N, C-alpha and C positions, 0 to 999 in steps of 0.2 A: 529205233525201237528199243524199249527198255527190256531188261532181262527178267524173266519170270517163268511162268508155265509155258511150255512150248505151244504155239498156236494162239496164244492170248496176247492181245495188244494192250499193254497197261495204260496207254493213252486214252483208250475207250472209257476206262473207269474215271477219268478226270474230267470228262465232258460235263458241263453244267447243263442241267435240264432246262430247256427253253420254256419260257413262260408265255402264255397267250397274252397279247397286249390289247385284248378286247375290253372295253369298258363295261361295267355292269349296267344293265338296262334300268332306266328310271321306272319307278312303280307307276301303274295306271292311277290316274287321279279321278276323284268322284266329287260331283257337286252335291252340296247339302242344300236341299230345297225346303222352303217354308211355304205352306199352302194357306190360302185365305179361307176364313170361315166367318160366320155371322156372330160368333160369340166371344172369341178371343179379342181382348182389347188391344188397341194400338200400343198403349203404354207397356203392356206385357210383352209384346213382340219386340219393342225397343229394349226392354230389360233383358230378354233372351239374347238378343244380338250383342249387347254389351257384355253380359256376364259369361255366356258360353263361347261366343265367337270373338270376344275381345275387340269389338268395333268401337270406334269413338262415337260420340253423340250424333254428329252430322251423318256419318256413314250409316249408322244404325237407323236413323230417321229416313234416309233415302231408300234403304232396303225395305223398311217397313211400308213405305208408300208404294214401292213396286209390288209388294205382296198384296196390299190393299187394292191397288188399281188394276194390276194385271192378273191377280189371282194366284201368283206364284213369284217367288223371289229367291235368288241365290244368296245364301248366307255365307258360303265359303267353298273352297275347293281344296281337298285333302286326299292323301292316300286312303285306301279302303278302310283300314282299321280305325283310323282317326275319324273319318267321316261317319262311320257307324257308331262310334262312341259318342260323338257330339250329337248325332241324331237321337240316340237313346237318352242322353241327358236332357235334351229339349223336351221329349215326350214325358219323361219322368217329372220334370219341373211343371210342365203344363198340367199333367194329371193331379199333381200335388196342389195346384192352385185352381183346380176344377175348370180347366179350359180344354177344349177338344182340339187344340192346335196339332196339325198334322205336319210331320217332318219326314222327308224321304231322301234317299241318295240315288244318284244317277251317274253312270259313267260319263266322263267328259268326252 
């Protein structure tokens, strides 16, 4: 025991605080969904998929066909803030081009 104040163990001051070894949780992911309508052109949906979601031509075309045939298609899966930002961008571009394209997010 080191000398110091009576009743105080100086070794206690040298203890390193133990850190939790828990890993941070991954954020919840959200699907960005494109909804089919009777007015938005297939070409515009492909444009959206390529420009906003950075899909290649083939993937964009496949997703567009899913939207057209099934009524709904998943454009991508992202953390909440990114999913909402992309969804807002899609709606903004659609309105600017006078299309009623609906884009929503859904927890995965």
